[in-house]
C-alpha positions as CSV (number, residue, x, y, z in Angstrom):
1,M,0.0,0.0,0.0
2,N,1.3,3.4,-0.9
3,I,0.9,5.8,2.1
4,P,1.6,9.4,1.4
5,Y,3.0,11.1,4.5
6,K,5.6,13.7,3.5
7,P,4.7,17.3,3.8
8,L,4.0,19.5,0.8
9,L,6.5,22.3,0.5
10,P,5.7,26.0,-0.2
11,Q,5.7,27.2,-3.7
12,T,7.3,30.5,-2.9
13,E,10.4,31.5,-0.9
14,Q,9.6,33.1,2.4
15,P,12.8,34.0,4.4
16,I,12.8,33.0,8.0
17,V,13.8,35.2,10.9
18,I,14.5,33.2,14.1
19,I,14.0,34.8,17.5
20,G,15.9,32.7,20.0
21,A,19.0,30.5,19.8
22,S,18.3,27.7,22.2
23,G,19.2,24.0,21.9
24,I,15.9,23.2,20.0
25,V,16.9,25.7,17.3
26,K,20.3,24.0,16.9
27,D,19.0,20.5,17.1
28,A,15.6,20.8,15.2
29,H,14.6,24.1,13.6
30,L,17.8,24.8,11.7
31,P,18.5,21.2,10.6
32,A,14.9,20.9,9.4
33,Y,15.0,24.1,7.5
34,E,18.3,23.1,5.9
35,M,16.8,19.8,4.8
36,A,13.8,21.6,3.2
37,G,15.8,24.3,1.5
38,F,14.2,27.1,3.5
39,K,16.1,30.3,3.6
40,V,17.0,31.6,7.1
41,F,17.5,35.3,6.7
42,G,18.6,36.1,10.2
43,I,18.6,35.3,13.9
44,T,18.6,37.2,17.2
45,N,19.0,36.2,20.8
46,R,19.3,37.9,24.2
47,T,22.7,36.2,24.6
48,I,24.0,37.4,21.2
49,S,27.0,35.0,21.2
50,K,24.7,32.0,20.9
51,A,23.2,33.6,17.7
52,Y,26.7,34.1,16.3
53,D,27.6,30.5,17.0
54,L,24.5,29.3,15.1
55,Q,25.2,31.7,12.3
56,K,28.6,30.1,11.7
57,Q,27.3,26.6,12.0
58,F,24.4,27.0,9.6
59,K,25.6,29.9,7.4
60,I,22.8,32.3,8.4
61,D,22.9,35.6,6.5
62,H,22.4,38.0,9.4
63,V,22.6,38.3,13.2
64,F,20.5,41.0,14.8
65,E,21.1,42.7,18.1
66,S,17.5,42.7,19.1
67,V,13.9,41.9,18.0
68,A,13.4,45.5,16.9
69,D,16.6,45.4,14.8
70,A,15.5,42.1,13.2
71,V,12.0,43.5,12.4
72,K,13.6,46.7,11.0
73,N,15.8,44.8,8.6
74,A,13.6,41.8,7.7
75,P,12.0,41.4,4.2
76,S,8.4,42.3,4.0
77,N,7.5,38.6,3.4
78,A,9.5,37.2,6.3
79,V,8.2,34.5,8.5
80,Y,9.1,35.0,12.2
81,D,10.0,31.9,14.1
82,I,9.7,32.5,17.9
83,T,11.7,29.9,19.9
84,V,12.0,31.4,23.4
85,L,10.1,30.6,26.6
86,P,6.4,31.5,26.9
87,D,7.0,34.4,29.2
88,Q,8.5,36.4,26.3
89,Y,5.8,35.7,23.7
90,I,3.6,38.7,24.2
91,E,6.5,41.2,24.3
92,I,7.9,39.8,21.0
93,L,4.5,39.5,19.3
94,E,3.8,43.2,20.0
95,Q,7.0,44.2,18.2
96,L,6.2,42.3,15.0
97,P,4.7,44.2,12.0
98,D,0.9,44.0,11.7
99,G,-0.1,41.3,9.3
100,A,3.2,39.4,9.8
101,T,3.5,35.6,9.6
102,V,4.7,33.9,12.8
103,L,5.4,30.4,14.1
104,I,5.5,30.3,17.9
105,Q,7.2,27.5,19.9
106,K,4.9,25.4,22.1
107,P,3.3,25.6,24.6
108,M,1.0,28.6,23.9
109,G,1.7,30.3,27.2
110,N,2.2,29.1,30.8
111,D,-1.5,28.8,31.4
112,L,-4.9,29.4,29.8
113,A,-5.0,33.1,30.7
114,Q,-1.7,33.7,28.9
115,A,-2.9,31.6,25.9
116,R,-6.0,33.8,25.6
117,E,-3.8,36.9,25.7
118,I,-1.6,35.5,22.9
119,V,-4.6,34.9,20.7
120,E,-5.8,38.5,21.5
121,V,-2.5,40.0,20.4
122,C,-2.4,37.9,17.2
123,E,-5.9,38.8,16.2
124,R,-5.5,42.5,17.1
125,K,-2.4,42.7,15.0
126,N,-3.9,40.5,12.2
127,L,-1.0,38.1,12.5
128,V,-1.0,34.8,10.5
129,A,0.0,32.8,13.6
130,A,0.5,29.1,14.3
131,I,2.0,27.2,17.2
132,N,4.8,24.8,16.5
133,F,3.1,21.6,17.5
134,Q,5.2,19.6,15.1
135,L,4.1,16.1,16.3
136,R,1.0,16.7,14.1
137,F,3.4,16.5,11.2
138,A,5.7,13.6,12.2
139,S,5.9,11.0,9.5
140,F,4.3,8.3,11.5
141,V,1.4,10.6,12.5
142,S,0.9,11.8,8.9
143,A,0.8,8.2,7.7
144,A,-1.7,7.2,10.4
145,R,-3.8,10.2,9.5
146,Y,-4.0,9.1,5.9
147,L,-5.1,5.5,6.8
148,I,-7.8,7.0,9.1
149,D,-9.0,9.8,6.8
150,Q,-9.3,7.2,3.9
151,G,-11.4,5.0,6.2
152,I,-8.9,2.1,5.8
153,I,-9.0,1.2,9.5
154,G,-12.6,2.1,9.9
155,E,-14.0,4.3,12.7
156,L,-11.4,5.3,15.3
157,Y,-12.5,4.1,18.7
158,D,-9.3,3.7,20.7
159,L,-6.3,6.1,20.8
160,E,-3.5,5.5,23.3
161,F,-0.2,7.3,24.0
162,K,2.2,5.3,26.2
163,V,5.6,6.6,27.2
164,T,7.8,4.7,29.8
165,V,11.3,6.1,29.4
166,N,14.2,7.7,31.3
167,T,14.1,11.4,30.4
168,P,17.3,13.4,31.1
169,W,15.6,16.6,32.2
170,E,19.0,18.2,32.9
171,L,19.2,18.8,29.2
172,F,16.4,21.3,29.5
173,P,17.6,23.6,32.3
174,L,15.2,26.4,31.3
175,I,12.1,24.3,31.8
176,K,13.4,21.8,34.4
177,E,12.3,24.1,37.3
178,H,8.9,24.9,35.8
179,P,5.9,24.4,38.2
180,R,3.9,22.8,35.4
181,L,6.6,20.5,33.9
182,E,5.2,17.3,32.6
183,I,1.8,18.1,31.1
184,L,2.6,21.6,29.9
185,F,5.9,20.8,28.2
186,H,5.5,17.1,27.3
187,S,2.1,15.6,27.3
188,V,0.8,18.8,25.7
189,H,2.1,17.3,22.4
190,Y,-0.1,14.3,22.8
191,I,-3.1,16.3,23.8
192,D,-2.7,18.5,20.8
193,C,-2.1,15.4,18.5
194,I,-5.3,13.8,19.8
195,R,-7.3,17.0,19.2
196,S,-6.0,17.0,15.6
197,F,-7.8,13.6,15.1
198,L,-10.8,13.9,17.3
199,G,-11.4,17.6,18.1
200,N,-12.2,18.8,21.6
201,P,-13.1,16.3,24.3
202,K,-16.3,16.5,26.4
203,S,-14.3,16.3,29.7
204,V,-11.0,15.4,31.2
205,L,-9.7,13.3,34.0
206,A,-6.0,13.6,35.0
207,K,-3.4,13.1,37.6
208,T,0.2,14.3,37.3
209,A,2.7,13.1,39.9
210,K,6.2,13.9,41.3
211,H,9.0,11.4,41.9
212,P,9.9,11.0,45.6
213,L,13.7,11.5,45.0
214,K,13.5,14.4,42.5
215,K,12.8,18.1,42.8
216,L,10.8,18.2,39.6
217,S,7.3,19.5,39.8
218,S,6.0,16.5,37.9
219,S,7.4,13.7,35.8
220,R,4.5,11.2,35.3
221,S,0.9,11.7,34.2
222,T,-2.2,9.8,33.3
223,I,-4.8,11.7,31.3
224,I,-8.2,10.3,30.2
225,L,-10.0,12.3,27.5
226,D,-13.8,11.7,27.3
227,Y,-15.0,11.5,23.7
228,G,-18.2,9.6,24.4
229,E,-19.1,6.0,25.5
230,D,-17.6,4.3,22.5
231,K,-14.2,5.9,22.5
232,H,-11.2,5.2,24.8
233,V,-8.5,7.9,24.7
234,V,-5.7,7.8,27.2
235,I,-2.2,9.3,27.7
236,N,0.2,7.5,30.1
237,T,3.7,8.9,30.7
238,N,6.5,7.9,33.0
239,H,9.7,9.7,32.6
240,D,11.3,8.0,35.6
241,H,12.0,4.5,34.2
242,H,15.6,4.2,35.3
243,F,15.8,0.4,35.0
244,G,17.4,0.0,31.7
245,P,16.0,-0.2,28.1
246,K,14.5,-3.7,28.3
247,H,11.0,-2.5,29.3
248,E,11.0,1.0,27.9
249,E,8.0,1.9,25.8
250,S,7.2,4.9,23.5
251,Y,4.3,4.5,21.2
252,I,1.0,5.7,19.8
253,K,-1.7,3.2,19.0
254,W,-4.8,3.9,16.9
255,E,-7.5,1.2,16.8
256,G,-10.5,1.3,14.5
257,T,-13.4,-0.9,13.5
258,K,-11.5,-2.3,10.5
259,G,-7.9,-2.3,11.6
260,A,-5.2,-0.7,13.8
261,V,-2.0,1.4,13.6
262,K,0.9,1.4,15.9
263,A,3.9,3.8,15.8
264,K,6.9,3.5,17.9
265,M,8.3,6.9,18.8
266,G,12.0,6.0,18.9
267,L,13.1,9.6,19.6
268,L,12.1,9.4,23.3
269,M,14.0,6.2,24.0
270,N,17.7,6.5,24.8
271,Y,17.3,10.3,24.5
272,P,18.8,12.3,23.0
273,D,20.3,9.8,20.6
274,G,17.0,8.0,20.2
275,L,16.1,4.7,18.5
276,P,14.5,4.0,15.1
277,D,10.8,4.6,14.7
278,V,8.6,1.7,13.7
279,F,5.3,2.1,11.8
280,E,2.9,-0.8,11.5
281,Y,-0.7,-1.3,10.5
282,A,-3.1,-4.3,10.9
283,L,-5.8,-5.2,8.4
284,P,-7.9,-8.4,8.0
285,K,-6.3,-11.2,6.0
286,K,-7.7,-11.6,2.5
287,D,-8.6,-15.2,3.1
288,N,-9.9,-14.8,6.6
289,E,-11.5,-11.6,7.8
290,N,-11.4,-12.8,11.4
291,E,-7.6,-12.8,11.4
292,Y,-5.4,-9.7,11.1
293,E,-2.0,-9.3,9.5
294,W,0.5,-6.6,10.7
295,T,2.5,-4.8,8.0
296,E,5.5,-2.7,8.7
297,V,6.1,0.3,6.5
298,K,9.5,2.0,6.4
299,L,9.0,5.8,6.7
300,E,11.7,8.4,6.2
301,G,12.2,11.0,8.8
302,S,11.1,11.2,12.5
303,W,9.7,13.7,15.0
304,F,13.0,15.6,15.4
305,P,14.0,17.3,13.2
306,E,11.9,16.3,10.1
307,A,8.5,17.1,11.6
308,F,9.6,20.7,12.0
309,I,9.5,20.9,8.2
310,G,5.8,20.2,8.2
311,A,4.9,22.8,10.8
312,M,6.7,25.5,8.9
313,S,5.6,24.3,5.5
314,N,1.9,24.4,6.5
315,L,2.3,28.0,7.7
316,M,4.1,29.1,4.6
317,R,1.6,27.3,2.3
318,Y,-1.3,28.8,4.2
319,K,0.2,32.3,3.8
320,E,0.7,31.9,0.1
321,G,-2.7,30.3,-0.4
322,S,-1.7,26.8,-1.4
323,D,-3.1,25.3,1.9
324,S,-6.6,26.2,2.9
325,I,-6.2,25.2,6.5
326,L,-3.7,26.4,9.1
327,S,-3.4,23.2,11.1
328,A,-2.1,24.6,14.4
329,S,-3.4,28.1,14.3
330,V,-3.4,30.0,17.6
331,Q,-7.2,29.9,17.5
332,D,-7.2,26.1,17.2
333,V,-4.5,25.6,19.8
334,L,-6.5,27.5,22.3
335,G,-8.5,24.3,22.6
336,T,-5.3,22.4,23.4
337,M,-4.5,24.9,26.2
338,K,-8.0,24.5,27.6
339,V,-7.5,20.8,27.9
340,V,-4.1,21.4,29.6
341,E,-5.8,23.7,32.1
342,A,-8.6,21.1,32.7
343,C,-5.9,18.5,33.3
344,Y,-4.3,20.6,36.1
345,A,-7.7,21.4,37.6
346,S,-8.6,17.7,37.6
347,S,-5.2,16.7,39.1
348,K,-5.6,19.3,41.9
349,N,-9.2,18.6,42.7
350,G,-8.8,14.8,42.8
351,G,-11.3,12.0,42.3
352,I,-14.0,10.6,44.5
353,S,-12.8,10.2,48.0
354,F,-12.7,6.6,49.2
355,D,-14.4,7.6,52.4
356,E,-17.3,9.1,50.5
357,V,-18.2,5.8,48.9
């Protein structure tokens, strides 16, 4: 079976101005843009030496001393790529030209109030704005989306994210101390991906937990999203599995009335080196519809860095008119942030007390 999964690239050149020079820019944004042939016009960062380091490594045309300097010198058709922490989003968005095109790093703010403020600024300034929820564009998610959209696995009734890994949070010092660590900066990807398939849930049940020997605000979560009586949608994450690779897990599984899809997300295992992804689908055998046969399909690219091509491509194509839908628009992602807020409220309020039963 031929499964299309690679992103369509823009038909016009739209130079990119990157605001921020963190590790994610070095490891994902710039390698992805290099692969796709996107032109990076310039970069700026509060610690300007980091911007110069990336300029040398990736042959970027310009380094700007500030956001204002970047905006002043940017081409009129520039796409701004904001890659800083959420606290700085509003300040930067206010400095962009009205009508500008902008890709904002996830999450869309530290909480729902900040998310709403971001949407307000974008709408007031008439920005063409999307959030960089690149998991939507990972090759294994795009391939699964094709099989589901074409009705090949039937009606989707079960969607599961399972992550049992040893995450080296020390590689992310800027977010390691955040009071909303696991759901806001990790499971938010899965929440957003689920919404891209099923829309907004009716309700949410969640519990996020600490590790007894760590100072992290949270490192494990269970999230149940209610999409009605015939759907089971769950996220289970455990970033504290320190017991070797034998029983590590990292996958997405979609089950439908006609078949199923399973994708191993190798990136999260043995991080940051990762393991290979594996994409498989199951359909009834031709000679026996009661038995299923799993088929593995080799896909090119992974979540990092290739999915970053899809996120930027969709924004550019929407701007030029070749895509009719901006997949992760700030307006759509407001729904993701509402689910995140509901998760924290559910986790705080707790379930039914044992003594009340």
